[in-house]
N, C-alpha and C positions, 0 to 999 in steps of 0.2 A: 619110472617110465622113460622110454627112449623116443625122442623125436628125431627122425632122420630126413634130411633134405636132399633130394635127388633131382636130376634134370641136366640138360646140356648147358644151360646158361643160368647164372644168378645164384648158384648154391652158396657161395661164401657170404654174399650180401644177405641173403634170406636167413641163413644160419645165425649170423651176427644180429640181425633184427630180432629174431626169436629170443636170443640171449638177453637183449635189452628189455623185451617185454617181460620175460620171466624174472629179470632183475628188478624191474619196477614193481612187480607183484610180490617181491620179497621171498620168492621161492628158493629152496635149496637146490642148486643145479651145478652141472659142469658143462662147459661148451668146448667143442673142439672144431676149429674151422681151418680151411685150406688157405687162409690168408690172414693178415693182421688187422683186426678190428682196431680202430683208433683208441678205444677205451680198454678192451679186454685182451688185445693181442691175439694169438692163435689158440691159446688155452687159458681157461679161467674157471675157478671152482669156488663155490660157496657151500656146497654140500652134495648129497647123493640121491636126492628125491627124483631129479630129472637129469637125463643125459641128452644134450642137443648136439647133433653132429652132421657133417656132410656125408653123403653117400655117393661115391664116384663110380661111374660106369666103366672106367678103364679096367680092362681084364676082368669085368664082372665083379669087381670088389664089393659093390653094394649088396650082393647076395649073402655076404657074411653077416649082415645085420638083419634082425627081426624086430623092427620098431613097433611101438604102440601106435604111433602116428607116422605113417610114411607119406612124406610130401613129395609131389612130382610137379615141378615148375613148367617143364616143356620137354619136347623131344626133337632133337636135330641130329643131322648126320655128323657125328664127331666120334673120335677114337675108332673110326671104321676099320683100322688095321687090326682091331681085336675081334671083329665080327664078320661072319660070312656075308651077311647082307642086312638091309634095314629091318627086315622081319625079325631077325635074331635079336637086334638091338631093342626093338619094341617089345618083344617077348620077354627080354631080360627086365625091362622096366615093369612089365605086367607081373612077373614073378615077385619082384621087389614089393609092389603095392599089395599083393595078396598075402605076403608073408607075415604081415603084422596084424594088429587088432583092427585098425582102420587106416584108410588112406585119404589124402586130400589132394585133388588133382586140378589142373588148369582147364576150365571149361571153354577157353578161347583157342586152345592149341589144336590145330587140324588133326595131327596124328593121335592125340589123346582122345579127341571127340570120336574118331572113327573106330578106335580099338578097345576102349576101356568101358567096363561095366559102370553101373551107377554108384560111384563113390561120391562122398561129399566133395564139393568143388568150389572154386573161386574164379571170378572173371570180371571183365569190364564190359565186353560186348554182349555176352550171354547173360541176359537178365534172369534166367532160371537157375543160375548158380546160387549156392548157399551163401557165399560171401561175395558182395559186390561193392564197387566204388561208384557213388553218385555225386553229382554236383562237383565235378573235378575242376579245380582252379590251379593256376600256376603263376609264380613270380620268379622270373629269372631261371626258368627250367627246374625250379623246385615246386613239387606238386602238393596239393592238399585235396582231401576228398572226405565224403561221408562214408564211414565204414558201416555197411549194412549186412545184417544176418537175416536170412529168410525174408527179405523185403523191409525189415525194420531197421531204421537208422539208430545205431548204438553209440557212435561218437564221431567227432571230427578229427581226422588224422592230418597232421602237418609234417611233411618230410623235410629233412635238412640236407638231402643229397640230390644232385641234379640228374634228371633223366626220367622219361615217362615209364621206362621199364621197371622202375622201382615201385610203381603202384602195384604191379603184380607181385613183386617180392614182399611188399608190405601186406597185401591181402593174404598171401600164403602164410606169413609169420603170424598175423593176427588170427587167421582161421585155425592154425595149429594150436595157438594158445587157447582159443575158445573151446576147441575139442578136448583140451586138458582142463577145462573148467575155470579158466582165468577171466576175470571180469573186464568189461570193455574200457573202463577208465585206465587200466594198466596197459591195455593195447595202445591207447592214444599216447600215454606218457612214455612208454618204452620206445615206440616208433619215432616219437619226437626227439628222444634222447640219442638216437642212433646218428652218429656224425660221419659215418663212412668207414671204408676199408682201404688200407693202403693199396695203391695201384688200381683203384677203381675210380676213374676220373679224378685222380688226386692232383691238386695243384702243388707243384714242387717248388715254385718260385717265379721270379720275374727277371727279365734281362732287357735293358733299354726300353722299358714300357711295354714289352710283350709278355703275356702270361704263358707259363709253361705247365702243361698237364701230362700226366702219365696214366695210361689205362691198359689193363691186362688183356683187352680184346685180342683174341687170336683165332677167332672163327668168323666167317663172313657175316653172319647175322649179328654178332656182337659188334663187329667193326661198323656196320651200317647204323646201328643204334647209337654208338658213341659219336660217330661223325655228325649225326643229326643234332645231338645235344651240343657238340662243340660249335657247329655252324650257327645254332640259335644264340650262342653266347658271344660270338665273334663280332667285334665292331669293325676291325680291319680285315686282314686276310688270314686264312687258316693254312698253316704249314703242317704237313703230316709226315712223320717218319714211322714206317711200319717194318717190323722184323718178323718174318714168318717163323712159326714154331713147328719144327719137324718137317722133313721132306715128304713123309707119307701123307700128312694132312694137306699140304700144299698141292701135292699131285692129285689126291682123291677129290679135292674140292676146287681145283684150278678155275673152272668156269665161274663158280660162285665168288671166288676171291677177285677175279677180274671185274665181275659185275659190281662188287661192293667198292672197289678202289678206283675204277675208271673215272667216276665223276669228280675225284679230288684234283683240283687245279695245281696245287703245289705239293707234289708227292715225291718222297724219297723212299725207295725200298732198300732196306739194309740186310746184309748177309744173314742167311738162315741160322737160327739157333737149333742145332741138331738134336739136343737132348740125348736120347738113347740111341740115335740112329747113325748109319753110315751115309756118306754122300750119295745122292741120287740126282743127276742132272735134271731129270724130268720134273722133279719137285723142288728145284732150287730157287732161291730168291731171284737170281739172274734171269731164269726162265720166266718167272712170274712177271718181272719188270718188262721183259720183252713182250709178253702177252698183253700187259696193261697198255703198253705203248707210250702214252704221253706222260712219262715219269722219269726220274733219275734213279741210278743204282749206286750204292756205296759199299765198299769192302771194308773201310776203316773208319774209326771214330774221327780221325783227322779230316777225312773228306766231309763228314757231317759238320764238323766245326767250321770249315771254310764256307760251306753252303749257307749255314745259319748266320754266320757273321756278315756275309755279303748281302743278305736279302731281307732279314726280319726287321720290322720297324714297330714303332709305338702303336698300340691298339690291335696288334696281331696276336694270334694264339698259335703256340707251337705244341703239337700233340704227338706224343710218343706212344705207339701202339705195339703190343706184343707181350708174350708170356715168358720171353727169354731174358738175356742179360741186358736188354735195351734199357731197362730201368736204371741200371748202374751207369750205363753210358750217358743217359740223360742227366743224371745227377753230376757226373764228372764234367760234362759239357757246360752245364749251367755255372758251375764253379769257375771253370776256365774262362768263359766269356764274360763273367762278372769281375774278373781280376782287374 
């Protein structure tokens, strides 16, 4: 059986959560994820009964898969350089969901609610969803909740990763496992065993009493969610270094990026990671910085070092955001500043 996880945000985390649930249940499975799970890495295999994988919408790659359980976490405007318009993107996700035995979709997502037929669903707000979270609690941005199926409380889930968005990832992973016949005790045990994915609000170290985190957020909605989590955990001030990923994404979503970043008091925008693209001034990091207004712009790691050395103090959080080489820059800077 194939379990494939699609959606604009959360694929890697949800795929990894699934793997931990199947592992807790002692299933023979292989998992392939687009990031490094702290336990399993990006590929792990115990057998061939189940294949758990990410399904990415870039260039419609997800349509090569015909899963037994097609999971759809959310729909957002991303990879729009590969699609004519939003309708084609939504249509691609619809084709993906209908290509397998069954699908599991988010009942709280506006675009899914409007366009999708009655698939099994998960949600927090929509109480008619098949899988819901009740009695949500939080300690230091780590959430716990009652995992309910058709209104019946099956188990208490305690997450070891920070951020409210992970309730959705956990509901999707738990729901997918239930659709594969896995019992609730393993859903609870597996989700509790999940300790995170590298570059997903990953603490990389400390410098002079300030904590340093890295997050892969490269889309406005992801940035907003990560900033919220970081703000809730910050005793002092929050310093944010954001590296845009591709000129096309920055250009197409410029307004959304400005909206997400403008509230940040101590913001540095770092030169664009071009990935597969050629320079485009309209989608450059410098243009984004200009549009945000109340922020700084850096071309080099040396400039980042000078800024951080002169401003960051005990109790502050330094947060590096982006899907490019910013991760390696952050690790290098931490080492340099701790010399």
